[in-house]
C-alpha positions as CSV (number, residue, x, y, z in Angstrom):
1,M,47.7,26.1,-25.3
2,G,45.8,22.9,-26.0
3,S,42.1,22.8,-26.4
4,L,39.9,21.3,-23.7
5,D,38.3,17.9,-24.2
6,P,34.6,18.6,-24.7
7,Y,33.9,14.9,-23.8
8,A,36.0,14.8,-20.6
9,D,32.9,14.6,-18.4
10,Y,31.6,11.6,-20.4
11,R,34.8,9.5,-20.7
12,S,34.5,8.2,-17.1
13,G,31.7,5.9,-18.1
14,S,28.7,8.3,-18.7
15,C,26.4,7.8,-21.6
16,E,27.9,9.6,-24.7
17,P,26.4,13.0,-25.4
18,W,25.1,11.9,-28.9
19,T,23.4,8.9,-27.3
20,V,21.8,11.2,-24.7
21,A,20.6,13.5,-27.5
22,F,19.1,10.4,-29.3
23,L,17.3,9.4,-26.0
24,Q,16.0,12.9,-25.5
25,A,14.6,13.0,-29.1
26,F,13.0,9.6,-28.6
27,V,11.4,10.8,-25.3
28,R,10.2,14.0,-26.9
29,A,8.6,12.0,-29.8
30,K,7.0,9.3,-27.6
31,M,6.0,11.6,-24.7
32,P,6.0,8.7,-22.2
33,H,4.1,9.0,-18.9
34,V,6.4,6.7,-16.9
35,L,10.1,6.4,-17.6
36,L,12.6,4.0,-15.9
37,E,16.3,4.3,-16.0
38,T,18.6,1.8,-14.4
39,G,22.2,2.8,-13.6
40,T,21.8,6.5,-12.7
41,F,25.6,6.8,-12.4
42,E,26.2,10.6,-12.2
43,G,22.7,11.6,-13.0
44,R,23.6,13.2,-16.4
45,T,21.3,11.1,-18.5
46,A,18.5,11.3,-15.9
47,M,18.7,15.1,-16.0
48,A,18.6,15.0,-19.8
49,L,15.5,12.8,-19.7
50,L,13.9,15.3,-17.3
51,E,14.8,18.1,-19.7
52,A,13.1,16.2,-22.6
53,M,10.0,15.6,-20.4
54,V,9.6,19.4,-19.9
55,G,8.5,19.8,-23.5
56,Y,5.3,17.9,-22.9
57,A,4.7,18.3,-19.2
58,H,1.9,20.7,-19.9
59,L,0.1,18.0,-21.9
60,H,0.2,15.3,-19.3
61,G,2.1,14.3,-16.1
62,S,5.2,12.3,-16.3
63,R,7.4,10.5,-13.8
64,L,11.0,9.4,-14.1
65,Y,12.2,6.5,-11.9
66,T,16.0,6.1,-11.8
67,V,17.9,3.6,-9.7
68,E,21.6,3.3,-8.8
69,A,23.3,0.5,-6.9
70,D,26.5,2.2,-5.9
71,S,26.1,4.3,-2.7
72,A,28.7,7.0,-3.6
73,R,27.2,7.4,-7.1
74,Y,23.7,7.4,-5.7
75,E,24.5,10.3,-3.3
76,D,26.3,12.3,-6.0
77,A,23.4,11.8,-8.5
78,K,20.9,12.6,-5.8
79,Q,22.6,16.0,-5.0
80,R,22.9,16.7,-8.8
81,I,19.2,15.9,-9.5
82,E,17.9,17.8,-6.4
83,R,19.6,20.9,-7.7
84,C,17.8,20.5,-11.0
85,L,14.6,22.5,-11.5
86,V,11.8,20.0,-12.1
87,P,8.8,21.6,-13.8
88,Q,5.2,21.1,-12.6
89,G,3.7,17.9,-14.0
90,V,7.1,16.1,-14.0
91,G,8.1,13.9,-11.1
92,V,11.4,12.2,-10.4
93,Q,12.3,9.4,-8.0
94,L,15.8,8.3,-7.4
95,G,16.2,4.9,-5.8
96,F,19.1,3.2,-4.2
97,G,19.6,-0.5,-4.8
98,D,19.7,-3.3,-7.3
99,A,17.9,-2.6,-10.6
100,M,16.4,-6.1,-10.6
101,A,14.4,-5.3,-7.4
102,T,13.1,-2.1,-9.1
103,L,12.1,-4.0,-12.2
104,E,9.9,-6.3,-10.0
105,L,8.1,-3.5,-8.1
106,P,4.3,-4.2,-8.4
107,H,3.4,-0.5,-9.1
108,L,5.6,-0.5,-12.2
109,Q,4.1,-3.7,-13.7
110,G,2.4,-2.8,-17.0
111,A,2.8,1.0,-16.3
112,V,6.1,1.9,-17.9
113,D,6.3,3.6,-21.4
114,F,10.1,4.0,-21.7
115,V,13.0,2.0,-20.2
116,F,16.7,2.9,-20.4
117,L,18.9,0.0,-19.1
118,D,22.4,1.1,-18.2
119,D,23.4,-0.6,-15.0
120,D,25.2,-4.0,-14.6
121,H,26.6,-4.8,-18.0
122,S,27.1,-8.6,-17.5
123,A,25.3,-10.6,-20.1
124,A,23.5,-12.7,-17.5
125,H,22.2,-9.6,-15.7
126,V,21.0,-7.9,-18.9
127,D,19.4,-11.1,-20.0
128,A,17.5,-11.3,-16.7
129,E,16.5,-7.6,-17.0
130,L,15.3,-8.0,-20.6
131,S,13.2,-11.0,-19.5
132,L,11.4,-8.7,-17.0
133,I,10.9,-5.8,-19.3
134,P,7.8,-7.1,-21.2
135,S,5.8,-7.3,-17.9
136,L,6.7,-3.6,-17.2
137,L,5.8,-2.1,-20.6
138,R,2.5,-0.7,-21.6
139,P,1.5,-1.4,-25.2
140,G,3.8,0.6,-27.5
141,G,6.4,0.9,-24.7
142,V,10.1,1.0,-25.6
143,C,13.3,-0.3,-24.0
144,C,16.7,1.1,-24.9
145,V,19.9,-0.6,-23.7
146,H,23.3,1.2,-23.5
147,D,26.7,-0.3,-24.3
148,V,25.3,-3.1,-26.4
149,I,28.2,-3.1,-28.9
150,G,31.6,-3.4,-27.3
151,P,33.4,-5.5,-24.7
152,F,30.4,-6.7,-22.8
153,G,29.0,-9.0,-25.5
154,L,25.5,-7.7,-25.1
155,D,24.6,-7.6,-28.8
156,S,23.7,-11.3,-28.8
157,V,21.7,-10.9,-25.6
158,V,19.7,-8.0,-27.0
159,R,19.2,-9.8,-30.3
160,S,17.9,-12.9,-28.5
161,H,15.2,-10.7,-27.0
162,G,14.2,-9.4,-30.4
163,G,16.1,-6.1,-30.1
164,I,17.3,-3.8,-32.8
165,I,20.9,-2.6,-32.4
166,L,22.2,0.9,-33.4
167,D,26.0,1.0,-33.5
168,L,26.6,4.5,-32.2
169,P,30.2,5.8,-31.5
170,R,31.6,5.1,-28.1
171,L,34.0,7.1,-25.9
172,H,35.2,4.3,-23.7
């Protein structure tokens, strides 16, 4: 009898489990008030970010904004996130639509502490997103981008915006 693939749930395009663990550690260390994720996909990373936020929810309130452009994925993620127990002091808002429109929302301007970009992986789209990120971030804010190394050619885009690249293993 063969062993089950422990990464089967992640091979379809989800963020790798070690990358999620890295993001959780980063969030726990930074304790951001406002987090923004683009590309909710199945909601796994959003739920992991919420889990990381639990550790400091008693110190100050936090809110996660996550946005997904695909309607079927949005509905699936919405159901998954709604089943998740969100502790007092932590808020979550799942949006449906283009990430670029979310990045331009007036109430997010200068208010975001942590951004995780993982939606449209075309170089032009990521370049446009990264151009908007400085207007979103509070001083000391951080932006992480998924799938930088690989077939999308995003490494040069991220470098052109002054990004540092970590070459973590990929499943797909």
